[in-house]
C-alpha positions as CSV (number, residue, x, y, z in Angstrom):
1,M,-44.0,64.0,-128.2
2,A,-45.3,64.3,-131.8
3,D,-43.3,66.5,-134.1
4,N,-45.0,66.0,-137.4
5,I,-48.4,67.8,-138.0
6,A,-49.1,65.7,-141.1
7,R,-48.7,62.5,-139.1
8,V,-51.0,63.9,-136.3
9,F,-53.6,64.7,-138.9
10,A,-53.4,61.3,-140.5
11,D,-53.6,59.6,-137.1
12,A,-56.7,61.7,-136.2
13,I,-58.7,60.4,-139.2
14,A,-57.3,56.9,-139.4
15,A,-59.9,55.2,-137.2
16,D,-62.9,56.4,-139.2
17,P,-62.2,58.7,-142.2
18,T,-65.9,59.1,-142.8
19,R,-66.9,60.7,-139.5
20,P,-67.4,64.5,-139.4
21,L,-64.0,66.0,-138.5
22,L,-64.6,69.7,-139.1
23,T,-68.0,71.4,-139.2
24,W,-67.8,75.1,-140.1
25,Y,-70.5,77.6,-139.2
26,D,-70.8,81.3,-140.1
27,D,-73.8,82.8,-138.4
28,A,-73.5,86.0,-140.5
29,T,-74.1,84.2,-143.7
30,G,-75.9,81.0,-142.5
31,E,-73.2,78.8,-143.8
32,R,-72.8,75.3,-142.5
33,T,-70.1,73.1,-144.2
34,E,-69.3,69.7,-142.8
35,L,-66.2,67.9,-143.8
36,S,-65.3,64.3,-143.0
37,G,-61.7,63.4,-142.3
38,A,-61.5,61.9,-145.8
39,T,-62.9,65.0,-147.5
40,L,-60.6,67.4,-145.6
41,A,-57.6,65.1,-146.4
42,N,-58.4,65.4,-150.1
43,W,-58.3,69.2,-149.9
44,V,-55.1,69.0,-147.8
45,A,-53.5,66.6,-150.4
46,K,-54.5,68.8,-153.3
47,T,-52.9,71.9,-151.6
48,A,-49.7,70.0,-150.8
49,N,-49.5,68.8,-154.4
50,L,-50.0,72.3,-155.7
51,L,-47.1,73.5,-153.6
52,V,-44.7,70.7,-154.4
53,D,-45.6,69.6,-157.9
54,E,-46.6,72.8,-159.5
55,L,-44.7,75.4,-157.5
56,A,-41.7,73.2,-156.7
57,R,-41.7,74.4,-153.1
58,Q,-39.1,72.8,-150.9
59,P,-39.1,72.0,-147.1
60,G,-38.3,75.1,-145.2
61,D,-39.8,77.5,-147.8
62,T,-42.2,80.1,-146.3
63,A,-45.9,80.6,-146.7
64,A,-48.0,83.6,-145.6
65,V,-51.5,82.7,-144.8
66,L,-53.7,85.8,-144.5
67,L,-56.9,84.0,-143.9
68,P,-59.5,84.0,-141.2
69,P,-60.6,80.7,-139.5
70,H,-62.5,78.7,-142.1
71,W,-62.6,75.2,-143.4
72,Q,-60.6,76.2,-146.5
73,T,-58.1,77.8,-144.2
74,A,-57.7,74.5,-142.4
75,A,-56.9,72.9,-145.8
76,V,-54.4,75.5,-146.7
77,L,-52.6,75.3,-143.3
78,L,-52.5,71.5,-143.2
79,G,-51.4,71.5,-146.9
80,C,-48.5,73.8,-146.1
81,W,-47.5,71.8,-143.1
82,S,-47.7,68.6,-145.0
83,A,-45.3,70.1,-147.6
84,K,-43.0,71.2,-144.6
85,L,-43.4,74.9,-145.3
86,T,-43.0,77.4,-142.6
87,V,-46.2,79.3,-142.1
88,T,-45.8,82.9,-141.1
89,D,-48.0,86.0,-140.5
90,T,-45.0,88.4,-140.1
91,P,-44.8,90.8,-143.1
92,G,-41.8,90.3,-145.3
93,D,-40.5,88.1,-148.1
94,V,-42.2,84.8,-148.6
95,D,-42.3,82.1,-151.2
96,V,-46.0,81.7,-151.5
97,L,-48.9,83.7,-150.2
98,F,-52.6,82.8,-149.6
99,A,-55.0,85.7,-148.9
100,A,-58.7,86.2,-148.4
101,A,-60.3,88.4,-151.0
102,G,-60.9,91.0,-148.4
103,R,-57.2,91.2,-147.5
104,V,-55.7,91.6,-151.0
105,A,-54.6,95.1,-150.4
106,E,-52.8,94.0,-147.2
107,A,-51.2,91.1,-149.2
108,D,-49.9,93.6,-151.8
109,T,-47.5,94.9,-149.1
110,W,-45.8,91.5,-149.0
111,S,-43.2,90.2,-151.4
112,A,-44.2,86.7,-152.6
113,G,-43.2,84.5,-155.5
114,D,-46.7,83.0,-155.9
115,R,-50.0,84.5,-154.8
116,Y,-53.4,82.9,-154.3
117,A,-56.7,84.6,-153.4
118,L,-59.6,82.8,-151.7
119,A,-63.2,84.0,-151.8
120,L,-64.0,81.5,-149.1
121,D,-67.3,80.7,-150.9
122,P,-69.5,78.2,-148.9
123,F,-69.6,75.9,-151.9
124,A,-65.9,76.4,-152.9
125,L,-67.0,78.1,-156.1
126,P,-64.3,79.8,-158.3
127,M,-63.9,83.6,-157.9
128,R,-66.0,85.7,-160.3
129,Q,-63.2,88.2,-160.6
130,V,-59.6,87.3,-159.6
131,P,-57.6,90.2,-158.2
132,A,-54.7,91.3,-160.4
133,G,-51.4,89.5,-159.6
134,F,-53.2,86.6,-157.9
135,A,-54.4,83.1,-159.0
136,D,-57.7,81.7,-157.8
137,F,-56.8,79.1,-155.2
138,V,-60.0,77.0,-155.7
139,T,-59.6,76.9,-159.5
140,E,-55.9,76.0,-159.3
141,V,-56.0,73.4,-156.5
142,R,-58.9,71.3,-158.0
143,G,-56.7,69.9,-160.7
144,H,-54.2,68.3,-158.3
145,G,-54.2,64.8,-156.9
146,D,-56.2,63.7,-153.9
147,H,-53.3,61.9,-152.3
148,F,-50.0,63.2,-151.0
149,T,-47.4,61.3,-149.1
150,P,-46.1,63.6,-146.3
151,Y,-42.4,63.8,-145.5
152,P,-41.4,61.4,-142.7
153,R,-40.2,64.2,-140.5
154,G,-42.1,67.3,-139.6
155,G,-41.4,70.9,-140.6
156,P,-39.2,73.2,-138.6
157,G,-42.0,74.6,-136.6
158,D,-44.1,71.4,-136.1
159,A,-42.8,70.4,-132.7
160,E,-43.4,73.8,-131.1
161,L,-46.9,74.1,-132.6
162,L,-47.8,70.5,-131.5
163,A,-46.5,71.1,-128.0
164,R,-48.7,74.1,-127.7
165,A,-51.7,72.2,-129.2
166,A,-51.2,69.3,-126.8
167,A,-51.0,71.6,-123.8
168,R,-54.2,73.4,-125.0
169,A,-56.0,70.0,-125.5
170,T,-55.0,69.0,-121.9
171,E,-56.2,72.4,-120.6
172,L,-59.5,71.9,-122.3
173,G,-59.8,68.3,-121.2
174,L,-60.1,66.9,-124.7
175,R,-60.1,63.2,-125.3
176,P,-60.5,61.0,-128.4
177,G,-64.0,61.2,-129.8
178,D,-64.8,64.5,-128.2
179,R,-66.3,67.3,-130.2
180,L,-65.2,70.9,-129.5
181,L,-67.3,74.0,-130.4
182,V,-65.0,77.1,-130.9
183,D,-66.0,80.8,-131.2
184,T,-63.3,81.6,-133.8
185,D,-63.8,85.4,-133.4
186,R,-62.5,85.1,-129.8
187,H,-60.1,82.3,-130.5
188,P,-58.7,82.8,-134.0
189,D,-55.4,80.9,-133.3
190,P,-55.4,77.7,-135.3
191,V,-53.9,76.0,-132.3
192,D,-57.3,76.4,-130.6
193,W,-59.7,75.7,-133.5
194,L,-57.6,73.1,-135.5
195,L,-54.5,71.6,-133.9
196,A,-55.6,71.1,-130.3
197,P,-58.6,68.9,-131.4
198,L,-56.5,67.0,-133.9
199,T,-53.8,66.2,-131.3
200,A,-56.5,64.9,-129.0
201,G,-58.3,62.8,-131.6
202,A,-61.3,65.1,-131.3
203,S,-63.5,66.7,-134.0
204,V,-64.2,70.5,-134.1
205,V,-67.1,72.8,-134.8
206,P,-65.5,76.2,-135.5
207,C,-68.0,79.1,-135.6
208,G,-67.5,82.5,-137.1
209,N,-69.7,85.4,-136.1
210,L,-71.1,83.2,-133.5
211,D,-74.6,84.1,-132.2
212,P,-74.6,83.4,-128.5
213,A,-78.3,82.5,-128.6
214,R,-77.5,79.6,-130.9
215,V,-74.8,78.0,-128.8
216,R,-77.0,75.7,-126.7
217,S,-79.0,74.3,-129.6
218,R,-76.0,74.0,-131.8
219,A,-74.1,72.1,-129.1
220,A,-77.0,69.7,-128.8
221,N,-77.5,69.3,-132.6
222,E,-73.7,68.7,-133.2
223,R,-73.3,66.5,-130.1
224,V,-70.7,68.9,-128.7
225,T,-68.9,67.7,-125.6
226,S,-66.8,70.9,-124.9
227,T,-67.1,74.5,-125.8
228,L,-64.5,77.2,-126.2
229,D,-66.4,80.5,-126.4
């Protein structure tokens, strides 16, 4: 069984890095953002390089990720896992914290060495006003390299997460080349909308604020083979 999330991600995009891997929708804003495997890998590498090169984070350090499902959240999570950080949502002391702009007040109750805020802008634009005590993730991450060599062994929680993801992929009947549409409001766990498709070699269409009336047409337009709603 795989025990390295970074390796699973690399394997998922190796056959064709140019194919759509993650297509994010938000029906409340009309956003549609499509990322190929190569594009997402660049964001993941930049995030991992930010953590390792700039912050000197070490394997086993902790990261709080106070973010909703989103394509930028995928980059943050995969970047943390590539750097062998332990991702947690249990309040306490952590080494680095990533928070959505709307959760800054919640994030202030955590003790963290480094803090990054994300506006989750559809075009990944910098924040107009950065909250006090935070750095703008998009601004900071852009200056880092597009390539990161993951550690040969996974982080401390990789095996458990990947076991859950593999079981979920089996439950959903996912196979290589499949395309999964996910209602992320009902299924916010990244095992559902990120890791399960990756372990199966499938791509994913995560949808926030999903309008049920749009599911059928979206599934047809995106060539969806399975739906989790």
